C-alpha positions in Angstrom: 113.6 83.5 -2.9 110.3 84.8 -4.8 108.4 82.5 -2.1 110.2 84.6 0.8 109.4 88.0 -0.6 105.5 87.0 -1.4 105.4 85.5 2.2 106.4 89.0 3.7 104.3 90.7 1.7 101.4 88.6 1.5 100.7 88.1 5.5 100.9 91.5 6.2 98.6 91.6 4.1 96.6 89.1 5.6 96.6 90.2 9.1 95.9 93.8 8.6 92.9 92.7 6.2 91.9 90.2 9.6 92.2 93.1 11.9 91.0 96.0 10.3 87.4 93.6 9.0 85.5 95.3 11.9 86.6 98.7 13.2 87.8 98.5 17.1 87.5 101.0 19.5 91.1 100.7 20.7 94.5 99.7 18.1 98.1 100.0 19.6 100.7 99.7 17.0 103.6 98.7 19.6 107.4 99.0 19.0 107.8 100.4 15.4 110.4 103.1 14.6 108.3 106.2 13.7 109.9 108.3 10.7 107.6 111.4 11.1 108.8 113.3 8.2 109.9 116.9 9.6 113.1 116.0 8.5 114.5 114.0 12.2 115.9 111.4 12.9 113.9 108.5 13.3 112.3 108.0 16.6 111.6 104.6 18.7 110.6 102.5 19.4 107.1 103.8 19.9 103.5 102.8 20.5 100.9 104.3 18.0 97.4 104.5 19.8 94.7 104.9 17.7 91.1 105.3 18.8 88.0 105.0 17.1 89.8 105.8 13.7 92.4 108.1 15.5 95.3 108.3 16.3 96.0 109.6 20.0 99.0 109.2 21.3 101.9 108.0 20.0 104.4 107.3 22.9 108.1 106.4 23.3 108.6 103.3 24.5 112.8 102.7 24.8 116.0 103.5 22.3 117.2 101.6 19.8 119.7 98.8 20.6 118.0 99.1 24.4 115.0 97.1 26.1 112.2 98.5 26.1 110.3 100.0 29.3 107.2 98.7 29.8 106.1 100.8 32.5 106.1 103.8 29.7 103.6 101.5 27.5 100.0 102.4 27.2 97.7 99.9 28.2 95.5 97.9 26.4 91.5 99.0 26.9 88.9 96.1 27.2 88.4 94.4 23.3 91.1 96.5 22.0 94.1 95.1 19.4 97.9 95.7 20.0 99.9 94.7 16.6 103.7 93.6 16.9 105.7 96.2 15.1 108.9 95.8 16.5 111.3 96.0 13.5 109.1 97.8 11.5 108.8 101.2 9.6 105.8 103.7 10.6 105.6 106.7 7.9 103.3 109.4 7.2 100.0 108.3 4.7 101.6 109.3 1.2 99.6 111.3 -1.3 99.6 110.4 -5.1 98.4 114.1 -6.6 97.3 112.3 -10.1 95.5 109.9 -9.2 92.4 108.3 -11.0 90.3 106.1 -9.1 89.0 103.8 -11.7 86.5 102.7 -14.0 85.4 100.5 -17.2 88.7 102.5 -19.2 91.3 101.5 -16.5 89.2 98.0 -16.0 89.0 98.0 -12.5 86.7 99.1 -10.3 87.0 101.8 -7.6 86.9 99.8 -4.8 89.6 97.3 -6.0 91.4 100.3 -6.5 90.8 102.0 -3.0 92.8 98.5 -1.8 95.5 98.6 -3.8 96.4 102.4 -2.9 95.8 102.0 0.8 98.4 99.0 0.8 101.0 100.7 -0.8 100.2 103.8 1.9 98.5 105.7 -0.3 96.3 107.8 2.2 95.1 110.6 -0.2 94.5 111.2 -3.6 93.7 114.3 -6.1 91.2 112.5 -8.6 92.2 115.3 -11.9 88.7 113.8 -13.4 88.8 110.9 -16.0 85.6 107.7 -17.0 83.9 108.3 -13.6 81.1 110.6 -13.5 81.7 113.6 -10.7 79.0 112.7 -9.3 80.2 109.3 -8.3 83.4 110.5 -7.5 81.9 113.1 -5.2 79.5 110.7 -3.6 82.9 108.4 -2.7 84.6 111.1 -1.4 81.6 111.6 1.2 81.9 108.1 2.0 85.3 107.9 2.3 85.5 111.5 4.8 82.8 109.7 6.3 84.6 106.4 7.4 81.6 104.9 4.7 84.3 102.8 2.7 87.9 101.7 2.8 89.2 104.5 1.1 92.2 107.3 1.3 90.9 110.7 1.8 90.0 112.6 -1.9 90.4 115.4 -3.4 88.2 115.6 -6.2 89.0 117.4 -9.3 86.4 118.3 -12.6 87.1 118.4 -16.2 87.0 121.5 -17.6 85.2 119.6 -20.7 82.3 122.0 -22.2 83.0 125.1 -24.4 81.8 128.0 -22.4 81.1 131.1 -24.8 81.3 134.0 -21.9 83.9 134.8 -19.5 80.3 134.7 -17.0 79.5 131.1 -18.6 82.7 129.9 -16.9 82.5 132.0 -13.7 79.2 130.2 -13.6 80.5 126.7 -14.2 83.3 127.6 -11.3 80.5 128.3 -8.9 78.7 125.2 -9.2 81.0 122.9 -9.6 82.6 124.5 -5.7 79.2 124.3 -5.0 78.9 120.3 -5.8 81.9 120.0 -4.0 84.3 120.2 -6.1 88.3 120.4 -5.2 89.6 122.1 -7.8 89.5 122.1 -11.8 91.6 120.0 -14.1 92.0 122.4 -17.1 93.5 120.8 -20.2 94.3 122.4 -24.0 92.6 119.4 -26.6 93.7 120.2 -30.4 90.9 120.4 -32.5 91.8 119.0 -36.8 
């Protein structure tokens, strides 16, 4: 049984990693059932067209238990790739609202953490501050937004870890973080002994 579960998990990971090793002009996911998170019933089978890393079309190509209508299927362009997703479900990406990117204290480098998140369907994270420097987190955020790295969309929060002596100092600190690109601030209270 473990072997079957391993194969069911491992084969899709290997297949998708080979496909996404290089970016294709067009990718079509064929015959999946779509759950769109609006509360509507599942839709499908559908073909989903992705062009230059953007979903450009979701085409309903049939109904459950009825053969797929090939005349409704989007056409694959030269050099495009298609994946047979019949029997699979496609969901919107998940959002992790408290996801630490990693670092020395967690024993994992960011690239490894990003791959784990993406493999588990997490496409957006809110990084609440941790052992990585804010400068590095913002660099990773910018690279992710430009598709220069394979990573979820990153909302980077800075950690309020300095002592301020006046409201003006606090305002200045907040403005500087916003100017640098922070999406928010994590406040926490540490008790002194």
